[in-house]
BALONU-807289 format. One line per field, with one value per residue (C-alpha): residue number from 1; residue in three letters; chain; y, z, x. Coordinates in nm, 3 decimals. Example, Ala and Ser with C-alpha at 12.3 -4.5 7.8 and 13.67 -1.06 7.14 Angstrom:
<rs>
num 1,2
residu ALA,SER
chaine A,A
yy -0.450,-0.106
zz 0.780,0.714
xx 1.230,1.367
</rs>
This chain:
<rs>
num 1,2,3,4,5,6,7,8,9,10,11,12,13,14,15,16,17,18,19,20,21,22,23,24,25,26,27,28,29,30,31,32,33,34,35,36,37,38,39,40,41,42,43,44,45,46,47,48,49,50,51,52,53,54,55,56,57,58,59,60,61,62,63,64,65,66,67,68,69,70,71,72,73,74,75,76,77,78,79,80,81,82,83,84,85,86,87,88,89,90,91,92,93,94,95,96,97,98,99,100,101,102,103,104,105,106,107,108,109,110,111,112,113,114,115,116,117,118,119,120,121,122,123,124,125,126,127,128,129,130,131,132,133,134,135,136,137,138,139,140,141,142,143,144,145,146,147,148,149,150,151,152,153,154,155,156,157,158,159,160,161,162,163,164,165,166,167,168,169,170,171,172,173,174,175,176,177,178,179,180,181,182,183,184,185,186,187,188,189,190,191,192,193,194,195,196,197,198,199,200,201,202,203,204,205,206,207,208,209,210,211,212,213,214,215,216,217,218,219,220,221,222,223,224,225,226,227,228,229,230,231,232,233,234,235,236,237,238,239,240,241,242,243,244,245,246,247,248,249,250,251,252,253,254,255,256,257,258,259,260,261,262,263,264,265,266,267,268,269,270,271,272,273,274,275,276,277,278,279,280,281,282,283,284,285,286,287,288,289,290,291,292,293,294,295,296,297,298,299,300,301,302,303,304,305,306,307,308,309,310,311,312,313,314,315,316,317,318,319,320,321,322,323,324,325,326,327,328,329,330,331,332,333,334,335,336,337,338,339,340,341,342,343,344,345,346,347,348,349,350,351,352,353,354,355,356,357,358,359,360,361,362,363,364,365,366,367,368,369,370,371,372,373,374,375,376,377,378,379,380,381,382,383,384,385,386,387,388,389,390,391,392,393,394,395,396,397,398,399,400,401,402,403,404,405,406,407,408,409,410,411,412,413,414,415,416,417,418,419,420,421,422,423,424,425,426,427,428,429,430,431,432,433,434,435,436,437,438,439,440,441,442,443,444,445,446,447,448,449,450,451,452,453,454,455,456,457,458,459,460,461,462,463,464,465,466,467,468,469,470,471,472,473,474,475,476,477,478,479,480,481,482,483,484,485
residu UNK,UNK,UNK,UNK,UNK,UNK,UNK,UNK,UNK,UNK,UNK,UNK,UNK,UNK,UNK,UNK,UNK,UNK,UNK,UNK,UNK,UNK,UNK,UNK,UNK,UNK,UNK,UNK,UNK,UNK,UNK,UNK,UNK,UNK,UNK,UNK,UNK,UNK,UNK,UNK,UNK,UNK,UNK,UNK,UNK,UNK,UNK,UNK,UNK,UNK,UNK,UNK,UNK,UNK,UNK,UNK,UNK,UNK,UNK,UNK,UNK,UNK,UNK,UNK,UNK,UNK,UNK,UNK,UNK,UNK,UNK,UNK,UNK,UNK,UNK,UNK,UNK,UNK,UNK,UNK,UNK,UNK,UNK,UNK,UNK,UNK,UNK,UNK,UNK,UNK,UNK,UNK,UNK,UNK,UNK,UNK,UNK,UNK,UNK,UNK,UNK,UNK,UNK,UNK,UNK,UNK,UNK,UNK,UNK,UNK,UNK,UNK,UNK,UNK,UNK,UNK,UNK,UNK,UNK,UNK,UNK,UNK,UNK,UNK,UNK,UNK,UNK,UNK,UNK,UNK,UNK,UNK,UNK,UNK,UNK,UNK,UNK,UNK,UNK,UNK,UNK,UNK,UNK,UNK,UNK,UNK,UNK,UNK,UNK,UNK,UNK,UNK,UNK,UNK,UNK,UNK,UNK,UNK,UNK,UNK,UNK,UNK,UNK,UNK,UNK,UNK,UNK,UNK,UNK,UNK,UNK,UNK,UNK,UNK,UNK,UNK,UNK,UNK,UNK,UNK,UNK,UNK,UNK,UNK,UNK,UNK,UNK,UNK,UNK,UNK,UNK,UNK,UNK,UNK,UNK,UNK,UNK,UNK,UNK,UNK,UNK,UNK,UNK,UNK,UNK,UNK,UNK,UNK,UNK,UNK,UNK,UNK,UNK,UNK,UNK,UNK,UNK,UNK,UNK,UNK,UNK,UNK,UNK,UNK,UNK,UNK,UNK,UNK,UNK,UNK,UNK,UNK,UNK,UNK,UNK,UNK,UNK,UNK,UNK,UNK,UNK,UNK,UNK,UNK,UNK,UNK,UNK,UNK,UNK,UNK,UNK,UNK,UNK,UNK,UNK,UNK,UNK,UNK,UNK,UNK,UNK,UNK,UNK,UNK,UNK,UNK,UNK,UNK,UNK,UNK,UNK,UNK,UNK,UNK,UNK,UNK,UNK,UNK,UNK,UNK,UNK,UNK,UNK,UNK,UNK,UNK,UNK,UNK,UNK,UNK,UNK,UNK,UNK,UNK,UNK,UNK,UNK,UNK,UNK,UNK,UNK,UNK,UNK,UNK,UNK,UNK,UNK,UNK,UNK,UNK,UNK,UNK,UNK,UNK,UNK,UNK,UNK,UNK,UNK,UNK,UNK,UNK,UNK,UNK,UNK,UNK,UNK,UNK,UNK,UNK,UNK,UNK,UNK,UNK,UNK,UNK,UNK,UNK,UNK,UNK,UNK,UNK,UNK,UNK,UNK,UNK,UNK,UNK,UNK,UNK,UNK,UNK,UNK,UNK,UNK,UNK,UNK,UNK,UNK,UNK,UNK,UNK,UNK,UNK,UNK,UNK,UNK,UNK,UNK,UNK,UNK,UNK,UNK,UNK,UNK,UNK,UNK,UNK,UNK,UNK,UNK,UNK,UNK,UNK,UNK,UNK,UNK,UNK,UNK,UNK,UNK,UNK,UNK,UNK,UNK,UNK,UNK,UNK,UNK,UNK,UNK,UNK,UNK,UNK,UNK,UNK,UNK,UNK,UNK,UNK,UNK,UNK,UNK,UNK,UNK,UNK,UNK,UNK,UNK,UNK,UNK,UNK,UNK,UNK,UNK,UNK,UNK,UNK,UNK,UNK,UNK,UNK,UNK,UNK,UNK,UNK,UNK,UNK,UNK,UNK,UNK,UNK,UNK,UNK,UNK,UNK,UNK,UNK,UNK,UNK,UNK,UNK,UNK,UNK,UNK,UNK,UNK,UNK,UNK,UNK,UNK,UNK,UNK,UNK,UNK,UNK,UNK,UNK,UNK,UNK,UNK,UNK,UNK,UNK,UNK,UNK,UNK,UNK,UNK,UNK,UNK,UNK,UNK,UNK,UNK
chaine A,A,A,A,A,A,A,A,A,A,A,A,A,A,A,A,A,A,A,A,A,A,A,A,A,A,A,A,A,A,A,A,A,A,A,A,A,A,A,A,A,A,A,A,A,A,A,A,A,A,A,A,A,A,A,A,A,A,A,A,A,A,A,A,A,A,A,A,A,A,A,A,A,A,A,A,A,A,A,A,A,A,A,A,A,A,A,A,A,A,A,A,A,A,A,A,A,A,A,A,A,A,A,A,A,A,A,A,A,A,A,A,A,A,A,A,A,A,A,A,A,A,A,A,A,A,A,A,A,A,A,A,A,A,A,A,A,A,A,A,A,A,A,A,A,A,A,A,A,A,A,A,A,A,A,A,A,A,A,A,A,A,A,A,A,A,A,A,A,A,A,A,A,A,A,A,A,A,A,A,A,A,A,A,A,A,A,A,A,A,A,A,A,A,A,A,A,A,A,A,A,A,A,A,A,A,A,A,A,A,A,A,A,A,A,A,A,A,A,A,A,A,A,A,A,A,A,A,A,A,A,A,A,A,A,A,A,A,A,A,A,A,A,A,A,A,A,A,A,A,A,A,A,A,A,A,A,A,A,A,A,A,A,A,A,A,A,A,A,A,A,A,A,A,A,A,A,A,A,A,A,A,A,A,A,A,A,A,A,A,A,A,A,A,A,A,A,A,A,A,A,A,A,A,A,A,A,A,A,A,A,A,A,A,A,A,A,A,A,A,A,A,A,A,A,A,A,A,A,A,A,A,A,A,A,A,A,A,A,A,A,A,A,A,A,A,A,A,A,A,A,A,A,A,A,A,A,A,A,A,A,A,A,A,A,A,A,A,A,A,A,A,A,A,A,A,A,A,A,A,A,A,A,A,A,A,A,A,A,A,A,A,A,A,A,A,A,A,A,A,A,A,A,A,A,A,A,A,A,A,A,A,A,A,A,A,A,A,A,A,A,A,A,A,A,A,A,A,A,A,A,A,A,A,A,A,A,A,A,A,A,A,A,A,A,A,A,A,A,A,A,A,A,A,A,A,A,A,A,A,A,A,A,A,A,A,A,A,A,A,A,A,A,A,A,A,A,A,A,A,A,A,A,A,A
yy -0.054,-0.137,-0.300,-0.317,-0.626,-0.622,-0.981,-0.958,-0.648,-0.648,-0.707,-0.476,-0.375,-0.297,-0.097,0.081,0.160,0.057,0.193,0.524,0.556,0.501,0.763,1.019,0.941,0.992,1.317,1.443,1.333,1.076,0.752,0.637,0.713,0.419,0.220,-0.035,-0.121,-0.466,-0.598,-0.977,-1.169,-1.474,-1.295,-1.307,-0.951,-0.729,-0.453,-0.193,-0.344,-0.343,0.015,0.125,-0.034,0.129,0.470,0.444,0.362,0.621,0.906,0.900,0.904,1.173,1.402,1.367,1.499,1.767,1.599,1.469,1.562,1.427,1.480,1.274,1.002,0.995,0.935,0.660,0.495,0.456,0.258,0.017,-0.337,-0.648,-1.024,-1.306,-1.556,-1.838,-1.694,-2.034,-2.181,-2.114,-2.199,-1.941,-1.678,-1.710,-1.466,-1.226,-1.251,-1.160,-0.847,-0.749,-0.777,-0.758,-0.472,-0.492,-0.617,-0.535,-0.773,-0.680,-0.982,-0.831,-1.178,-1.414,-1.486,-1.855,-1.837,-1.667,-1.982,-2.127,-1.792,-1.714,-2.068,-2.019,-1.673,-1.817,-2.085,-1.825,-1.592,-1.327,-1.361,-1.248,-1.077,-0.727,-0.810,-0.742,-0.882,-0.695,-0.902,-0.770,-0.866,-1.088,-1.339,-1.652,-1.712,-1.775,-1.814,-2.163,-2.073,-1.748,-1.943,-2.194,-1.917,-1.711,-2.011,-2.044,-1.671,-1.701,-1.985,-1.751,-1.412,-1.288,-1.090,-0.754,-0.826,-0.890,-0.598,-0.700,-0.416,-0.264,0.030,0.206,0.275,0.470,0.725,1.071,1.109,0.778,0.889,1.226,1.045,0.962,1.327,1.443,1.215,1.230,1.575,1.779,1.816,1.898,1.551,1.279,1.369,1.329,1.010,0.764,0.634,0.943,1.168,0.945,0.785,0.555,0.518,0.439,0.308,0.294,0.166,0.195,0.100,0.165,-0.106,-0.464,-0.777,-0.841,-1.092,-1.095,-1.332,-1.640,-1.451,-1.283,-1.607,-1.737,-1.435,-1.227,-0.880,-1.002,-1.134,-0.905,-0.573,-0.603,-0.840,-0.599,-0.243,-0.187,-0.354,-0.153,0.169,0.052,-0.011,0.339,0.494,0.277,0.214,0.356,0.622,0.445,0.536,0.666,0.621,0.321,0.059,-0.197,0.060,0.148,-0.210,-0.333,-0.102,-0.214,-0.579,-0.495,-0.357,-0.670,-0.889,-0.684,-0.733,-0.914,-1.252,-1.280,-1.606,-1.794,-1.686,-1.318,-1.329,-1.222,-0.944,-0.776,-0.864,-0.824,-1.015,-0.891,-0.967,-0.724,-0.809,-0.629,-0.260,0.085,0.200,0.535,0.581,0.244,-0.085,-0.345,-0.720,-0.890,-1.083,-1.424,-1.301,-1.205,-1.536,-1.744,-1.954,-1.900,-1.845,-1.748,-1.507,-1.176,-0.855,-0.643,-0.676,-0.459,-0.542,-0.401,-0.455,-0.398,-0.343,-0.477,-0.245,0.055,0.320,0.183,-0.014,0.063,0.238,0.040,0.045,0.005,-0.107,-0.152,-0.224,-0.333,-0.342,-0.162,0.103,0.450,0.621,0.556,0.662,0.572,0.751,0.726,0.902,0.983,1.067,1.252,1.235,1.478,1.764,1.642,1.954,2.226,2.586,2.647,2.461,2.748,2.599,2.227,2.010,2.279,2.154,1.856,1.655,1.721,1.492,1.438,1.298,1.163,1.115,0.900,0.873,1.023,1.324,1.330,1.562,1.592,1.800,1.877,1.971,2.227,2.447,2.815,3.113,3.190,3.555,3.794,4.009,3.759,3.786,3.411,3.281,3.059,2.794,2.615,2.341,2.431,2.208,2.317,2.167,2.062,1.984,2.121,2.478,2.591,2.879,3.004,3.023,3.099,2.802,2.534,2.196,1.928,1.662,1.378,1.097,0.734,0.544,0.311,0.600,0.624,0.247,0.179,0.450,0.313,-0.041,0.076,0.257,-0.036,0.151,-0.099,0.136,0.133,-0.240,-0.528,-0.750,-1.123,-1.124,-0.839,-1.042,-1.352,-1.169,-1.013,-1.351,-1.513,-1.263,-1.276,-1.657,-1.655,-1.427,-1.654,-1.963,-1.794,-1.736,-2.101,-2.235,-1.994,-2.053,-1.677,-1.625,-1.306,-1.076,-0.936,-0.563,-0.375,-0.239,0.135,0.121,0.125,-0.247,-0.442,-0.253,-0.469,-0.269,0.046,-0.140,-0.246,0.116,0.221,-0.025,0.149,0.494,0.578,0.616,0.591,0.917,1.073,1.238,1.588,1.487
zz -2.512,-2.224,-1.895,-1.545,-1.350,-0.972,-0.848,-0.481,-0.579,-0.256,-0.024,0.210,-0.034,-0.314,-0.098,0.113,-0.152,-0.511,-0.569,-0.390,-0.601,-0.916,-0.803,-0.751,-1.097,-1.233,-1.038,-1.196,-1.546,-1.575,-1.644,-2.008,-2.202,-2.210,-1.939,-1.771,-1.404,-1.314,-0.959,-0.942,-0.618,-0.471,-0.296,-0.469,-0.503,-0.770,-0.954,-0.768,-0.431,-0.529,-0.656,-0.330,-0.130,-0.353,-0.314,0.066,0.069,-0.189,-0.063,0.294,0.175,-0.088,0.156,0.404,0.128,0.020,-0.321,-0.337,-0.662,-0.758,-1.122,-1.089,-0.904,-1.175,-1.436,-1.231,-1.154,-1.527,-1.551,-1.266,-1.304,-1.089,-1.140,-0.884,-0.989,-0.873,-1.001,-0.995,-1.244,-1.615,-1.664,-1.402,-1.569,-1.915,-1.834,-1.709,-2.045,-2.208,-1.990,-2.071,-2.444,-2.710,-2.567,-2.359,-2.005,-1.696,-1.409,-1.052,-0.820,-0.486,-0.333,-0.136,-0.328,-0.253,-0.521,-0.789,-0.971,-0.996,-1.097,-1.379,-1.512,-1.519,-1.675,-1.958,-2.029,-2.023,-2.270,-2.014,-2.080,-2.442,-2.576,-2.504,-2.153,-1.826,-1.473,-1.151,-0.856,-0.501,-0.262,-0.100,-0.379,-0.202,0.138,0.002,-0.329,-0.390,-0.336,-0.527,-0.822,-0.810,-0.821,-1.078,-1.305,-1.327,-1.399,-1.669,-1.834,-1.876,-1.932,-2.082,-1.848,-2.003,-1.918,-1.547,-1.300,-0.952,-0.729,-0.430,-0.321,-0.162,-0.514,-0.587,-0.312,-0.445,-0.223,-0.340,-0.701,-0.601,-0.482,-0.846,-0.942,-0.650,-0.740,-1.117,-1.183,-0.975,-1.019,-0.651,-0.519,-0.757,-0.741,-0.360,-0.372,-0.292,-0.025,-0.045,0.097,0.261,0.598,0.618,0.523,0.749,0.640,0.906,0.871,1.210,1.289,1.612,1.549,1.662,1.462,1.628,1.447,1.145,1.332,1.113,0.814,1.015,1.178,0.831,0.725,1.015,0.979,0.761,0.481,0.531,0.513,0.449,0.150,-0.056,0.069,0.237,-0.024,-0.293,-0.106,-0.066,-0.441,-0.529,-0.295,-0.409,-0.780,-1.051,-1.284,-1.551,-1.915,-1.936,-1.766,-1.976,-1.737,-1.804,-1.775,-1.423,-1.316,-1.454,-1.212,-0.919,-0.991,-0.987,-0.634,-0.511,-0.665,-0.485,-0.136,0.085,0.211,0.580,0.709,1.026,1.184,1.125,1.188,1.553,1.477,1.187,1.252,1.538,1.572,1.815,1.933,2.126,2.467,2.667,2.716,2.658,2.304,2.215,2.577,2.613,2.767,2.490,2.490,2.356,2.029,2.197,2.400,2.078,1.921,2.224,2.198,2.224,1.892,1.745,1.491,1.475,1.484,1.464,1.257,1.224,0.975,0.863,0.489,0.291,-0.084,-0.237,-0.529,-0.598,-0.515,-0.174,-0.043,0.328,0.359,0.583,0.516,0.841,0.809,1.085,1.087,1.353,1.504,1.825,1.793,1.949,1.627,1.271,1.072,0.735,0.640,0.458,0.617,0.411,0.665,0.514,0.656,0.908,0.783,0.725,0.908,1.086,1.093,1.370,1.628,1.878,1.973,1.927,1.869,1.712,1.354,1.273,0.953,0.682,0.676,0.410,0.545,0.308,0.499,0.357,0.665,0.847,0.624,0.296,0.307,0.204,0.424,0.428,0.747,0.687,0.908,0.934,1.127,1.442,1.426,1.657,1.703,1.895,1.813,1.774,1.491,1.631,1.406,1.427,1.219,1.028,0.831,0.479,0.341,-0.024,-0.042,-0.293,-0.247,0.000,-0.231,-0.223,0.127,-0.012,-0.247,-0.172,-0.151,-0.385,-0.246,-0.094,-0.335,-0.248,-0.377,-0.572,-0.790,-0.968,-0.990,-1.125,-1.387,-1.490,-1.514,-1.733,-1.955,-1.964,-1.789,-1.571,-1.437,-1.080,-1.076,-0.976,-1.245,-1.186,-1.152,-0.897,-0.683,-0.718,-0.602,-0.307,-0.200,-0.240,-0.002,0.251,0.242,0.333,0.630,0.740,0.702,0.895,1.182,1.174,1.151,1.417,1.643,1.654,1.851,1.879,2.169,2.368,2.359,2.528,2.310,2.266,2.248,1.953,1.967,2.154,2.290,2.063,1.767,1.913,1.977,1.610,1.530,1.854,1.818,1.489,1.650,1.498,1.620,1.479,1.366,1.622,1.525,1.531,1.423
xx -1.951,-1.714,-1.814,-1.669,-1.774,-1.733,-1.721,-1.813,-2.008,-2.208,-1.914,-1.725,-1.449,-1.694,-1.934,-1.673,-1.410,-1.480,-1.829,-1.763,-1.446,-1.649,-1.899,-1.622,-1.485,-1.838,-1.868,-1.543,-1.644,-1.365,-1.555,-1.555,-1.872,-2.109,-1.930,-2.155,-2.091,-2.221,-2.225,-2.195,-2.241,-2.412,-2.698,-3.035,-3.157,-3.305,-3.125,-3.332,-3.237,-2.871,-2.883,-3.045,-2.761,-2.501,-2.663,-2.666,-2.296,-2.195,-2.410,-2.278,-1.917,-1.980,-2.161,-1.876,-1.646,-1.895,-1.912,-2.269,-2.442,-2.787,-2.691,-2.370,-2.561,-2.830,-2.558,-2.397,-2.731,-2.790,-2.465,-2.545,-2.672,-2.668,-2.666,-2.665,-2.398,-2.178,-1.851,-1.680,-1.931,-1.898,-2.266,-2.365,-2.145,-2.302,-2.588,-2.322,-2.146,-2.477,-2.502,-2.144,-2.209,-1.941,-1.734,-1.418,-1.469,-1.263,-1.336,-1.239,-1.216,-1.319,-1.344,-1.122,-0.798,-0.858,-1.131,-0.923,-0.812,-1.163,-1.314,-1.070,-1.111,-1.490,-1.447,-1.242,-1.500,-1.780,-1.608,-1.507,-1.134,-1.111,-0.794,-0.931,-1.054,-0.871,-0.877,-0.790,-0.666,-0.681,-0.400,-0.295,-0.243,-0.124,0.037,0.386,0.569,0.429,0.063,0.108,0.248,-0.036,-0.298,-0.114,-0.060,-0.438,-0.467,-0.200,-0.391,-0.689,-0.521,-0.196,0.028,-0.062,-0.428,-0.359,-0.367,-0.244,-0.353,-0.176,-0.387,-0.089,0.039,-0.277,-0.208,-0.127,0.180,0.326,0.296,0.439,0.750,0.825,0.776,0.990,1.279,1.282,1.133,1.378,1.752,1.804,1.711,1.827,2.200,2.179,1.970,2.250,2.484,2.705,2.433,2.171,2.240,1.937,1.571,1.274,0.934,0.661,0.305,0.134,-0.224,-0.414,-0.674,-0.639,-0.713,-1.051,-1.271,-1.033,-0.802,-0.880,-0.734,-0.460,-0.350,-0.269,-0.063,0.064,0.214,0.502,0.282,-0.016,0.171,0.543,0.532,0.326,0.270,0.606,0.823,0.645,0.729,1.088,1.110,0.988,1.243,1.533,1.480,1.704,1.559,1.354,1.416,1.058,0.720,0.622,0.474,0.745,1.024,0.909,0.844,1.177,1.356,1.143,1.226,1.599,1.561,1.384,1.653,1.920,1.772,2.021,1.904,1.821,1.963,1.860,2.189,2.104,1.729,1.740,1.991,1.807,1.441,1.194,0.867,0.605,0.252,0.035,-0.101,-0.370,-0.313,-0.457,-0.527,-0.684,-0.789,-0.959,-0.853,-0.821,-0.750,-0.441,-0.426,-0.445,-0.744,-0.924,-0.831,-0.921,-0.605,-0.229,-0.051,0.284,0.133,0.318,0.114,0.431,0.744,1.054,1.326,1.657,1.686,2.005,2.017,2.335,2.400,2.622,2.362,2.260,2.559,2.590,2.250,2.014,1.639,1.444,1.082,0.825,0.454,0.210,-0.137,-0.237,0.034,-0.008,-0.113,-0.220,0.081,0.229,0.547,0.877,1.174,1.483,1.752,2.046,2.396,2.543,2.760,3.116,3.235,3.039,3.157,2.907,3.117,3.092,2.756,2.797,2.494,2.276,2.314,2.094,2.102,1.845,1.544,1.278,0.950,0.685,0.361,0.081,-0.143,-0.326,-0.256,-0.066,0.232,0.595,0.824,1.194,1.382,1.657,1.873,1.789,1.930,1.738,1.614,1.798,2.107,2.320,2.689,2.708,2.493,2.219,2.065,1.735,1.573,1.257,1.022,0.940,0.621,0.638,0.268,0.021,-0.095,0.170,0.262,-0.098,-0.242,-0.589,-0.590,-0.844,-0.669,-0.796,-1.025,-0.828,-0.896,-0.951,-0.647,-0.875,-0.994,-0.660,-0.619,-0.968,-0.925,-0.586,-0.722,-1.010,-0.760,-0.518,-0.234,-0.046,0.226,0.091,0.016,0.241,0.390,0.422,0.801,0.774,0.536,0.754,1.067,0.882,0.745,1.086,1.249,0.963,0.959,1.329,1.256,0.971,1.189,1.471,1.228,1.127,1.482,1.608,1.303,1.234,0.912,0.703,0.796,0.506,0.433,0.154,-0.124,-0.077,0.304,0.543,0.608,0.877,1.176,1.392,1.257,1.413,1.736,1.741,1.830,1.995,2.280,2.366,2.351,2.011,1.652,1.301,1.147,0.915,0.587,0.730,1.078
</rs>
């Protein structure tokens, strides 16, 4: 009988994301038969108290999605157990090993990454790192390449690489996975997916929230290491990678590593030209006056809450195609999107009305809604002697061919990732050499900022970051995608 252990089982991530995800998998009949779900945390409480907390968290989320089922909950409740443990102590983990039994165990470390090394060492001593067991690590692992390596060395002492599942929840989003289908399942896109047809690529991850009381964590990482090192570079890899030979986990991840190795270094001399650091100050966000980052922190700091970067990939497919990435807190809207901007027509036959033909654009939206749309030119209806064109957006999302079709429930990204981890499928997880290459490139950016004395530029809360981020594109004759662009 298999078991899933949630270390930090009473914490925010477990209650807000992991346990609701497990409920939805139960609701859809996707959890393995006989799977035990064991919450493990420091707090002293009974199983019944823990189950009551889980139900409160799960029920509210399920009812909001019209997916609450007393029968599904009854099945999940039978799986649940709880044990108070000190996860860094092998002696404390021995009763947990008894609860797990002799079956395969998947352990999800929903705790501070600073504890990973001590926990996996204790797990190994307690018999929770056997050849058939697995461990799931939540990001961020480390603050740079050195600290990542120190943590991961401890993980590697306890688990073989095929047993380690480094999670990036962005890869669990349906639209991100659909990007693979879009590219490699259609003959109309892949032949155009290169520097002959694509002008540039934009990746935006915008958040309206500020840092608030999370500043002790954020001060240590900043936007560069919190968002760009993992989420955004993973999205870049999926856009830029070569077609894998098949969908075997290593085939996919081999191609992603090649992309990371091809990223051009950002030197101190180039840092101010191809990167922008920003930090929000007091302003208006979502209709309310909000404080600046330093006001929330209580002290002045050089931590960036916004970063924009031009990345270049030095290989045959992408030579000359810039990848522009931006992410930040206190931006005007919550938006995560990938924009594939195709090149202008080499020659327009519609030159009797110059400026009416715009280049094709593919927009892959992850937040707030998931959608894929393609902008194409179309004849404007009418009997004008001169043909008038207009751009239209064609949605490639599910169900567009059936207006009466009910769209599928929007899944939590962790649903897919938890199911894959339980099944041992590592395709959507980050391999060690991937993480190392990402950290290596980000460390060079961070060092270039230090060596070049690049300080954050202030931007008002509720704006799209410093004006320099716009200039990053404008000086190349380009512009960031607008909401309705």
